[in-house]
TILUMKOL-410601 format. One record per residue (C-alpha): x, y, z; chain. Coordinates in steps of 0.05 Angstrom, whole numbers. Layout:
       px       py       pz   c
        X        Y        Z   A
...
% end
This chain:
       px       py       pz   c
      880      837     -990   A
      950      830     -957   A
      999      883     -961   A
     1044      838    -1014   A
      981      825    -1063   A
      972      907    -1061   A
     1046      918    -1072   A
     1035      867    -1132   A
      981      900    -1161   A
     1020      969    -1155   A
     1085      942    -1185   A
     1035      913    -1240   A
     1011      989    -1252   A
     1080     1012    -1251   A
     1104      961    -1304   A
     1046      972    -1342   A
     1060     1048    -1350   A
     1128     1040    -1356   A
     1104      984    -1416   A
     1060     1039    -1444   A
     1119     1097    -1442   A
     1172     1057    -1473   A
     1119     1034    -1524   A
     1108     1104    -1546   A
     1186     1120    -1542   A
     1218     1065    -1589   A
     1171     1024    -1639   A
     1200      962    -1620   A
     1161      958    -1558   A
     1094      957    -1592   A
     1078      889    -1556   A
     1103      868    -1489   A
     1073      796    -1459   A
     1059      796    -1377   A
     1038      752    -1326   A
     1045      780    -1264   A
     1074      849    -1245   A
     1140      822    -1217   A
     1150      778    -1289   A
     1130      843    -1327   A
     1178      893    -1300   A
     1229      829    -1298   A
     1220      836    -1373   A
     1217      908    -1379   A
     1288      909    -1342   A
     1307      860    -1387   A
     1288      893    -1448   A
     1322      957    -1424   A
     1382      925    -1400   A
     1392      896    -1471   A
     1376      965    -1491   A
     1421      998    -1448   A
     1478      956    -1470   A
     1490     1007    -1518   A
     1527     1044    -1463   A
     1542     1052    -1402   A
     1507     1113    -1396   A
     1437     1074    -1371   A
     1470     1018    -1331   A
     1469     1059    -1269   A
     1400     1086    -1279   A
     1371     1025    -1295   A
     1410      985    -1231   A
     1374     1040    -1191   A
     1300     1030    -1217   A
     1312      951    -1217   A
     1336      953    -1142   A
     1272     1006    -1131   A
     1225      962    -1171   A
     1250      885    -1137   A
     1243      934    -1066   A
     1166      946    -1093   A
     1155      873    -1109   A
     1175      861    -1033   A
     1138      925    -1003   A
     1193      962     -994   A
     1185     1035    -1020   A
     1249     1070     -984   A
     1307     1054    -1041   A
     1325     1124    -1071   A
     1325     1146    -1146   A
     1374     1190    -1147   A
     1409     1200    -1211   A
     1356     1178    -1261   A
     1358     1241    -1295   A
     1307     1273    -1340   A
     1279     1280    -1405   A
     1278     1212    -1426   A
     1238     1148    -1421   A
     1280     1120    -1362   A
     1267     1193    -1325   A
     1195     1179    -1341   A
     1198     1109    -1319   A
     1235     1128    -1259   A
     1188     1179    -1248   A
     1132     1124    -1247   A
     1167     1085    -1200   A
     1171     1143    -1147   A
     1102     1153    -1158   A
     1087     1079    -1139   A
     1139     1085    -1086   A
     1098     1154    -1050   A
     1035     1115    -1063   A
     1067     1048    -1023   A
     1092     1097     -971   A
     1017     1130     -966   A
      987     1056     -961   A
     1039     1030     -918   A
     1026     1082     -865   A
      953     1075     -876   A
      966     1003     -851   A
     1008     1018     -806   A
      957     1066     -773   A
      905     1009     -778   A
      943      963     -741   A
      958     1009     -685   A
      883     1021     -671   A
      869      945     -687   A
      922      932     -627   A
      896      994     -595   A
      825      963     -594   A
      854      891     -584   A
      892      918     -519   A
      819      957     -498   A
      785      890     -508   A
      829      849     -472   A
      825      890     -420   A
      746      889     -423   A
      744      814     -432   A
      793      810     -371   A
      753      854     -331   A
      687      823     -347   A
      725      754     -330   A
      743      781     -266   A
      666      806     -251   A
      637      743     -273   A
      685      697     -234   A
      672      749     -175   A
      596      740     -190   A
      601      667     -201   A
      635      659     -128   A
      575      700      -94   A
      528      658     -139   A
      565      591     -117   A
      566      613      -34   A
      495      631      -46   A
      477      562      -76   A
      514      536      -11   A
      474      575       33   A
      527      622       51   A
      487      684       39   A
      543      732       73   A
      593      743        9   A
      583      807      -31   A
      623      836      -93   A
      670      886      -85   A
      651      961     -112   A
      718      977     -114   A
      756      993     -174   A
      684      982     -218   A
      651     1030     -259   A
      595     1040     -308   A
      554      975     -321   A
      603      937     -283   A
      586      983     -223   A
      514      977     -239   A
      513      898     -240   A
      558      890     -167   A
      510      939     -140   A
      452      895     -164   A
      480      831     -145   A
      498      852      -73   A
      423      883      -70   A
      397      808      -91   A
      440      782      -46   A
      419      828       14   A
      346      822       -4   A
      349      737       -7   A
      395      739       59   A
      336      782      100   A
      284      730       71   A
      319      676       85   A
      338      703      155   A
      268      716      169   A
      248      644      141   A
      302      609      185   A
      279      650      238   A
      206      628      238   A
      224      558      211   A
      265      553      266   A
      218      571      323   A
      173      529      291   A
      226      480      299   A
      225      485      374   A
      153      490      379   A
      140      558      381   A
       82      568      324   A
       75      635      350   A
      128      671      311   A
      120      707      250   A
      153      755      191   A
      140      823      195   A
      184      859      151   A
      146      887       88   A
      167      852        8   A
      152      848      -58   A
      128      801     -108   A
      149      730     -100   A
      180      751      -31   A
      112      784       -4   A
       78      714      -20   A
      126      680        4   A
      128      717       57   A
       43      710       70   A
       50      631       58   A
      101      622      116   A
       57      668      162   A
       -5      631      141   A
       28      561      147   A
       49      575      219   A
      -29      606      231   A
      -57      543      196   A
       -6      496      232   A
      -25      534      304   A
      -93      521      299   A
      -90      455      282   A
      -53      439      334   A
     -100      478      380   A
     -149      428      346   A
      -97      370      363   A
      -92      380      432   A
     -168      395      445   A
     -180      329      408   A
     -122      294      446   A
     -160      322      510   A
     -232      291      490   A
     -193      234      471   A
     -165      222      534   A
     -226      229      568   A
     -265      186      522   A
     -217      136      532   A
     -217      144      612   A
     -296      134      602   A
     -289       76      551   A
     -234       46      601   A
     -291       45      650   A
     -341       20      611   A
     -294      -37      579   A
     -286      -56      646   A
     -358      -52      671   A
     -372      -99      607   A
     -319     -148      618   A
     -347     -161      688   A
     -416     -168      651   A
     -391     -211      600   A
     -359     -254      651   A
     -424     -266      693   A
     -454     -270      629   A
     -412     -328      604   A
     -415     -362      665   A
     -486     -363      654   A
     -481     -383      593   A
     -435     -439      612   A
     -480     -470      665   A
     -546     -458      605   A
     -504     -495      556   A
     -490     -554      609   A
     -561     -560      633   A
     -589     -553      546   A
     -539     -614      545   A
     -574     -659      599   A
     -640     -632      566   A
     -618     -661      498   A
     -591     -720      529   A
     -661     -733      570   A
     -710     -713      497   A
     -658     -755      463   A
     -668     -817      510   A
     -749     -798      504   A
     -735     -801      422   A
     -706     -863      425   A
     -766     -892      477   A
     -819     -867      427   A
     -785     -889      369   A
     -787     -962      396   A
     -864     -951      416   A
     -879     -928      344   A
     -838     -991      325   A
     -877    -1032      373   A
     -949    -1010      355   A
     -932    -1009      285   A
     -913    -1089      294   A
     -988    -1087      343   A
    -1020    -1046      280   A
     -995    -1108      235   A
    -1011    -1165      285   A
    -1080    -1136      288   A
    -1083    -1129      215   A
    -1072    -1201      207   A
    -1117    -1223      272   A
    -1173    -1189      227   A
    -1150    -1229      167   A
    -1152    -1296      206   A
    -1218    -1280      241   A
    -1254    -1257      176   A
    -1215    -1330      144   A
    -1245    -1361      206   A
    -1319    -1330      191   A
    -1313    -1354      123   A
    -1299    -1426      147   A
    -1355    -1423      193   A
    -1402    -1407      141   A
    -1374    -1453       98   A
    -1389    -1509      161   A
    -1453    -1479      166   A
    -1462    -1486       98   A
    -1440    -1555       93   A
    -1477    -1577      164   A
    -1547    -1550      121   A
    -1531    -1596       64   A
    -1511    -1648      114   A
    -1580    -1643      151   A
    -1614    -1637       86   A
    -1578    -1708       71   A
    -1595    -1739      132   A
    -1665    -1720      134   A
    -1670    -1751       57   A
    -1630    -1814       98   A
    -1683    -1814      144   A
    -1745    -1808       97   A
    -1708    -1866       61   A
    -1702    -1900      124   A
    -1778    -1892      137   A
    -1796    -1912       68   A
    -1753    -1976       79   A
    -1784    -1984      143   A
    -1857    -1979      116   A
    -1829    -2022       59   A
    -1807    -2068      115   A
    -1873    -2077      155   A
    -1912    -2080       83   A
    -1859    -2144       73   A
    -1874    -2182      135   A
    -1956    -2167      123   A
    -1941    -2198       59   A
    -1897    -2252       87   A
    -1946    -2268      137   A
    -2000    -2269       86   A
    -1952    -2313       52   A
    -1948    -2368      106   A
    -1890    -2413      112   A
    -1870    -2391       38   A
    -1852    -2323       61   A
    -1821    -2336      134   A
    -1747    -2331       94   A
    -1777    -2263       65   A
    -1805    -2240      133   A
    -1739    -2253      165   A
    -1706    -2198      113   A
    -1765    -2151      127   A
    -1758    -2162      182   A
    -1678    -2146      186   A
    -1691    -2099      135   A
    -1733    -2060      179   A
    -1686    -2068      241   A
    -1637    -2031      193   A
    -1691    -1977      176   A
    -1705    -1967      249   A
    -1634    -1966      258   A
    -1615    -1920      204   A
    -1670    -1878      223   A
    -1644    -1877      296   A
    -1579    -1869      271   A
    -1603    -1810      234   A
    -1641    -1775      283   A
    -1577    -1777      327   A
    -1538    -1749      273   A
    -1592    -1694      263   A
    -1589    -1680      329   A
    -1511    -1671      335   A
    -1522    -1638      271   A
    -1569    -1587      301   A
    -1532    -1589      360   A
    -1465    -1575      310   A
    -1502    -1523      269   A
    -1525    -1489      338   A
    -1452    -1492      358   A
    -1430    -1463      293   A
    -1478    -1412      285   A
    -1455    -1392      359   A
    -1377    -1395      334   A
    -1396    -1354      276   A
    -1423    -1302      317   A
    -1371    -1305      363   A
    -1326    -1299      310   A
    -1363    -1244      278   A
    -1357    -1206      348   A
    -1283    -1231      356   A
    -1271    -1203      286   A
    -1310    -1127      306   A
    -1267    -1132      362   A
    -1204    -1140      325   A
    -1225    -1086      272   A
    -1237    -1042      340   A
    -1169    -1064      359   A
    -1135    -1056      297   A
    -1172     -980      289   A
    -1149     -957      360   A
    -1081     -990      349   A
    -1077     -956      286   A
    -1093     -887      320   A
    -1052     -905      375   A
     -997     -916      326   A
    -1010     -844      296   A
    -1005     -816      363   A
     -943     -851      377   A
     -915     -834      309   A
     -925     -761      316   A
     -903     -770      386   A
     -840     -798      358   A
     -837     -748      302   A
     -843     -695      356   A
     -796     -726      393   A
     -742     -722      340   A
     -762     -650      321   A
     -757     -637      393   A
     -687     -667      390   A
     -668     -639      330   A
     -689     -572      358   A
     -660     -579      423   A
     -599     -601      395   A
     -595     -528      348   A
     -610     -495      409   A
     -547     -533      447   A
     -509     -511      383   A
     -529     -446      398   A
     -521     -438      462   A
     -457     -467      457   A
     -439     -418      403   A
     -462     -363      444   A
     -419     -387      501   A
     -366     -390      455   A
     -377     -326      423   A
     -390     -299      490   A
     -322     -318      508   A
     -294     -291      450   A
     -330     -231      467   A
     -297     -230      540   A
     -222     -234      516   A
     -250     -185      462   A
     -278     -136      517   A
     -221     -152      563   A
     -172     -137      500   A
     -219      -74      489   A
     -210      -46      561   A
     -127      -54      547   A
     -134      -24      489   A
     -171       38      521   A
     -121       40      582   A
      -69       44      516   A
     -115       92      483   A
     -114      132      547   A
      -44      127      561   A
      -21      150      491   A
      -76      213      497   A
      -33      223      556   A
       33      224      520   A
        4      263      457   A
      -16      317      503   A
       45      314      540   A
       73      311      462   A
       33      374      441   A
       53      412      506   A
      121      426      456   A
       79      474      420   A
       74      549      431   A
       12      567      401   A
       12      644      411   A
       58      703      441   A
       14      703      512   A
       30      627      515   A
      108      632      502   A
      118      698      546   A
       79      653      604   A
      141      596      613   A
      128      558      675   A
       89      486      669   A
       76      496      597   A
      154      514      587   A
      169      448      625   A
      120      404      584   A
      154      431      521   A
      218      407      552   A
      182      344      562   A
      156      335      486   A
      223      349      469   A
      253      291      502   A
      209      250      474   A
      214      265      408   A
      288      265      412   A
      280      188      424   A
      254      183      358   A
      305      222      323   A
      357      175      354   A
      319      122      336   A
      313      145      269   A
      394      163      266   A
      413       89      286   A
      363       59      229   A
      401      107      172   A
      470       78      199   A
      440       10      198   A
      408       15      125   A
      479       53       94   A
      523      -12      121   A
      472      -57       96   A
      468      -23       29   A
      403        1       33   A
      417       76       39   A
      478      116       18   A
      485      169       66   A
      565      197       85   A
      591      215      147   A
      595      276      136   A
      521      287      125   A
      504      257      197   A
      501      321      248   A
      549      316      301   A
      518      310      379   A
      523      394      377   A
      488      393      316   A
      421      350      332   A
      354      371      366   A
      378      339      424   A
      445      362      429   A
      418      443      412   A
      363      434      469   A
      427      400      512   A
      474      460      505   A
      426      520      503   A
      371      500      556   A
      375      547      615   A
      331      520      665   A
      370      497      724   A
      312      450      752   A
      333      412      685   A
      407      414      678   A
      416      399      754   A
      384      330      746   A
      439      272      746   A
      407      240      677   A
      410      301      652   A
      487      314      668   A
      505      232      655   A
      474      248      586   A
      528      280      547   A
      581      227      547   A
      537      167      515   A
      498      218      469   A
      576      239      437   A
      587      166      428   A
      523      155      391   A
      548      208      337   A
      620      191      338   A
      611      116      329   A
      555      127      270   A
      598      170      227   A
      653      118      250   A
      622       64      223   A
      608       97      152   A
      674      125      142   A
      698       54      155   A
      652       22      104   A
      673       75       52   A
      751       63       68   A
      723      -23       52   A
      743      -30      137   A
      689      -84      141   A
      711     -107      212   A
      721      -38      241   A
      646      -10      212   A
      622      -74      253   A
      661      -54      317   A
      631       15      303   A
      558      -16      302   A
      566      -54      361   A
      594       17      400   A
      528       53      367   A
      487       -1      390   A
      507        3      458   A
      511       82      462   A
      448       85      433   A
      414       39      486   A
      443       84      544   A
      421      147      509   A
      347      120      497   A
      349       94      568   A
      377      156      596   A
      322      203      550   A
      265      153      588   A
      298      165      657   A
      306      245      637   A
      226      242      620   A
      204      217      685   A
      250      265      717   A
      216      323      683   A
      141      291      697   A
      161      283      772   A
      168      361      766   A
      111      373      731   A
       67      335      783   A
       98      370      839   A
       91      442      811   A
       17      482      832   A
      -23      490      761   A
      -19      564      781   A
       57      558      767   A
       27      558      691   A
% end
């Protein structure tokens, strides 16, 4: 509740008390309506004013009360109540107003004290809030520095006490611990980046930091073991590749001789195939001829059979003719007898029978001629029958011979057909053999090419194994090896040079990808020529035998141009300067090619140094 509200309630209470006192004195104040404390006071004053009109004696007293009541309504208890008097209702009302003023003063003093306490608390709160904001800002700057990798920033303990001092100490201890842990990790990982796998973290930690330490040391240990095995494997691969290369060369030589022999064999098989194919054609022609002969023999057997049948029919007809001629001969004989008898009878008849005798004589003559002709025909028929029998016998014998010839021709045809079939099969087989030999020749030629390629690959593998062995020399696997120096240290330099060639090819490709829209690198994100691995090695190298090399001294200028042109190309891209980006890209190309060529030459120079030193130098 506000002070004004409290004053309103107080004034209202005073008015009510005044009305009650007035009502007790004067009967006409039996009822007094009021809405608010001020309204009731005004009503009461109006009534008192009206009552005071009776005399001036009450005017000043009422005016004093009115001023005091108005001041009370406004929260002011300072107006004095002198001259109110005593013993009447106005005096009692003045006493009531005085008590109200006392209560108001007390209330105002309490509120003033409360306001002072609130202001003190607010000031303390503001100071605390300001200190907390300052602490939070300082802590935020430390945390921001830590997130940015700056572990050197600490919170100041000056002017801090209690919780703030404790919090600052805890934050500083946390930063110290993280700094030690990251420093140890950076030392080990930096050594690993330089190929030294013998570094370990020896500081004792607790909790996750101890686990991180164990994992880092375990990683270095495992990596050293893996690299040791890789080196052993590289040596094995190198030896194996050398043996494979020798074997491949021998195999290539034998395969070449084998291919030449197969080529000659293929040519011989082609000639044999041509000869067998010609024989197959001749055998096919002979088979055709034998089939023709067999057909002719069959036709001859048929003709012979028909001739034999005709001869037998002729023989049968001859026998029938012989029988008929025999009957004619019998008739002629009978006719001759009749003619003789007729002659005898005509002789007996005398002259009357002379004509009949002439006829009988002619008939006898004809009968004799018929008998003679019949005899001659019979002889001819007998001779023809003999000839027919001989012909039938000869034809039968010819048919038998033809049947034998047909059987022989049929057997010969079977043999010729078998020979032709076998020759065809031989031709097909020889063609298949020839195809197989040709395919073997082609495969042998391909195998010879593969063997030559394998020999080349084996030589490349041997060279790669040597290169891998050189690169593995970059790693120091134990403390003894790190302290040995000599050839091993030189081999580490050689491996680092080979590795930086890959680094700079990757650097150039990163710039190209960003310029072509396939990457989002910024110029400030690219290392300068002192921050890359080659630059760190170049700046920190102590070995005078390498620093004195001409290629080493000439490497600095183009190496700086590589990084400068790469950064310049990306800045031009951001600025929208396409022509400048293309110019910087061309400069990067030229400088990169120079650096890679110099690194190759420098690597060869280091190899020369390694080969020139005795092995005992290791």
